[in-house]
N, C-alpha and C positions, 0 to 999 in steps of 0.2 A: 397629465401630461400625456401625450401620443407621438409614439414613433414607428417608423417602419424600417425593417430590416428589406430594403429593395435587393438585395442578392444573397440567397441561402438556399444551402440541397439539403432538403430533410428529407430528402430519398436515400439519403447518403447512409451506409454504418458508419457509427451505431443508431444513427437521430432517426432514423425510421423504424426501430425499433420501439421507440417509447413516443413517437411523438405528441400525441397527449398529452405525456407529462411534459415534454420539450416546452409547448406551446402555454401550459399553464405557466410555468415559471418566469417562460416570455412576460407573458401578460403582466404579472405582480411585479415585473421590475420595470413596467411600461414602455414596453417594446408590444406594439398590441396589431400589428399587420405585419404580414409577411408576404415577399416574391419566393416560391419555390423554382431554379433555374432546371430545365433540362440541358442538356451537355450530349444526350445522342437518341434517336428515335425511341427505344424504349425506355429510356429518363425519362423523356417527354410525356411520354404516355402515363408512367408511373404519378409525375407531377401532376398532371392535370387530374389524375385518379385523387391526389390527397386534396388537391384546392376543391373539390367536391366536397369533399368530408368536413369542411372547417368555413366558419365565417369569419371574413377578413385575411384570408389567404389565397394568393391567388398566382399565376404560374408565369414563368418564359417558357416557350417551345423553342429547340432549336439545337444543333450538332456543333459542341466545341472544336477546335482546330484540329483536337487530336484524334477526332473520331473522322475525319472528312473524306479519308481512304474511304469508306466504307457509303457513300454517300453516293445513290442512284436517283434516277427519275421517280419510282414508288416510294423512295423515303423523302421525298420533297412535299409529294403529294399526301400523305400520310400526314406531316408537319403542316399541311394547309386544314386537312381536315380537322385537326387535332383545335389550330387556332381558329375556327368558328365559334367555340364556348367561349359563355361570356364569362369565365375566369381566367382566361389567356389573355394577356395584357401588355403582352413583349415578343418579338422572335429575338431568341439567343438562348446559350450566350454562342457567338457566332466572334470570328476575325481569324487572328494571326498567329501564331506561337511558333517563331523560329526559334525560341530556346530549346526546346528538345527534339522539335521536328518529329514527332510520334506519325505522322503523317506529311506525304513530300509535299514542298511547299506549293507546285502546281495545281495537285488536290484543294490545299489548301484557300488558293486563288479562286480557284472554280467555285468549290461551295458558297463561301464568304460572300462571293458578289451575290449565286444565287437566291442565298437567305436575303439578301438586301434588295431582291428585285419582291419576291416575296415578302417583306413587310411593307414596300411602298405598295405592292398588291391590296394587302390587308389592310392599309390604314392602320398600322401598328408602330412601336416604337423600337429600337434594337437593341439590345445591349450585347457592348464590343466587349472581348478579354483581346488584346494585345501584348504580348512581351516576346519583348529583342525585335519588334518589326513593327516599330511606330510610323517610321516615313512608311514603309509598305502599306500599313494600314489606310494611312491618309490619303495616299494614293486612289486606293482604290475605293474608297468613301468617295472621294473627287470624281471618280469616273462609274461608280455605280447609288450614287447617294443621292441622289437627287430626288427632291420629292420626299424623302422620307418623312416621317411626324416626329421625330426625335432619336437622336444619337446617344449613348452613356454610354463612356469609358469608366467599366467598373473594375475594381482594384487598385486605384491609379495612382503609380507610384512614379510618375512621368519631371521631368525640369520645369521650372518656373518658364524657361522658355518652350519648352511644346505645351506645357499649361495655355500660355497665350494662345499657340495656332492652333488648340483646342477650343476655345472660348469665340476666338475670332469667327470658326466655321458653326459659331451658334449650338456647341453639341454641350453637355452635361457632364461632370466629372461626380464620382463614387468613391468613397474612402473605405478603407477594411481597419480591424484594429491595427493592421501593421504601419499606420501612421502615427502610432503611441510608441512605436518602437524606440529604442533610445539609437538606433543607426539610420533612423527613417526622415533627417534633417533635409532630406529633396525632397518629400514628400509634405513636409509641415510649411514647406518654405512655399510651395504651389497650393499649397492650401487656405496660407493666407491670401492668396492673388482670387479666388475665385468668390465670383457673390455669392449672397447666399439663392438666389433665385437660379442658380445652374449647381446648388452643390446637393448632395445625397449622401448615407450613409448605409453602409451595409455589414455582414458577418463573412460571408465566402464561407460561412459552416459548414462541415466541420471542421474548419485548418483557421489557424492564424489568431489563437486567442491575442484579445489584448491586452497590455498592462494595465493593472497589475494582477493580472488572472493569468499570466502566459503558464503558470505553471499544468492550469488546466488542460489535457492536452487537446479535449473533446472541446470545439468553439459552439457556442449555441446561437440563437438571440436575444436571450439574456444578458449577454454579455456584452451586447451592444451600447448599452448604457453605457460603461467606461468611454467608449469612441464617441460618444456624444458627447459626455464631458471634459471631454481632453478637447473636444474642438472648440466645444462652445469657449472654454478657457483663451484658446489661441485665439479665437474671434475676439475676446475681450467681453464675451455675450453672460447674459444670466441664460441658465441651463433649459428653463421653461420658453423662454422668447426663441433661443437656439432651436428648441424642440420642435416648437413650433411651427418656425421657417422652412425649415428641413421639411417636414412632413408634408406642408403646401408645395412643399415642390414637387417632392414625389408625386401626389396624388393627382398635381398636373400634367404632368411627364408621363405616367402610366394609367391616367384618364379613372382612377381609383374613387369610389363612391363615398361618400362618408358613411360612418359607421352603422347610423341609422338605417342607413337606405345601401345596405348591403343585401347582395341575391342571397344569400344564406345565413 
């Protein structure tokens, strides 16, 4: 069985200090490829360095809305330089977070639009973070997202109505272990609506360990197998069949090679 953790943060503590062991445990669990996602310029640089060290480890480079206030033209130029590497497979995570508002909303909007432009120019897909800002996120994508190679809403917890809007736009949706939580019925209803050719899974580790591993405070890619089993059952599918389908979707979206053709 082959699974891809399409959104993890291997550069975050404490995973970064034991990344070799983390990936070894992941492979043993059947999660054999990973995309570690940048959240600011320095984190993106570190993520790209990690991707250069391991086969089947890729990265997305970008600036999270929390850090939008710090983005300059030089930041965007450096992201462009990083994105020229063959192991960089997406721009992100980018988007809007109106829950915390660690950066002012005008800054978030400015930086989101700029990263969409960068993704379009580089022909890379975009990884979207959207919290308490669904309508605004969709509006920015409507205004600035024309011609994008692909868009995925990561860590999705939207309503069935929002799910339909995302699917109608041709976008993709990715679920974390949150979908396994007892209070996540809305996410489960959304997951039932999503065809396998638009569905991906992730950990967003080191956060949000899935059931039945929630007591393990530090999430890691190996635990994504529990999310995969849960969603396979929700879809009424055999785990191997489900894993093959979402892995194929992930490879198409991110343009990933087969393991035999991995550049490292």
